[in-house]
C-alpha positions, 0 to 999 in steps of 0.5 A, a space after each residue: 607171600 610177604 616172607 620176601 619182604 618181611 625185613 625190607 626197609 619199607 612197609 608193605 600192606 596188602 588188602 582184599 577187594 573189600 579193604 580187609 587187611 590180608 598181610 603186613 610185613 614187619 615194618 608195616 606192623 610196627 609203623 602202621 599199627 604200632 606193633 599191634 596185629 591188625 591183619 583181618 581188620 578193614 582198612 576203611 575202619 582204620 582211616 579217618 575222613 577224607 582218607 576213608 572216602 578216598 580209599 572207598 573210591 579206590 576200592 570201587 574204581 581200582 585206580 593207582 594212588 601215589 604221593 609223598 608225605 613228610 612226618 617227623 622229619 621223614 619223607 616217604 613215597 606212598 604207592 597204592 596199586 590194585 592187584 589182580 588174581 585171574 584177571 579180576 580185581 583182588 585188592 590193593 598193595 601199598 608200599 610206603 618207603 622212606 626217601 631222601 628229602 631231595 633226590 635226583 630225577 632223571 629223564 631217560 630218552 630211548 635210543 633211536 
């Protein structure tokens, strides 16, 4: 599945319903695990508190989690959303993409 995203300029990480990492694109491997292969590990074991508790709640409640962070002068949008297979919760997909520090925001109003 990730062959389409392997060379994308953002990180993609996919986990199953229990938090086990199923797939990561190249950027996710380089950024999140510093080049070490961590597919097969559980995300709960990779996060300190309070992120671990937040992740456990997400796995239970299947809610979207979106926020921005800044680290080493780079601002990123983090978007974590549940994915489903045959209508059943199957896990989470996380996108982590660098964004400009300041960016325009547009409100689109539908034509009547």
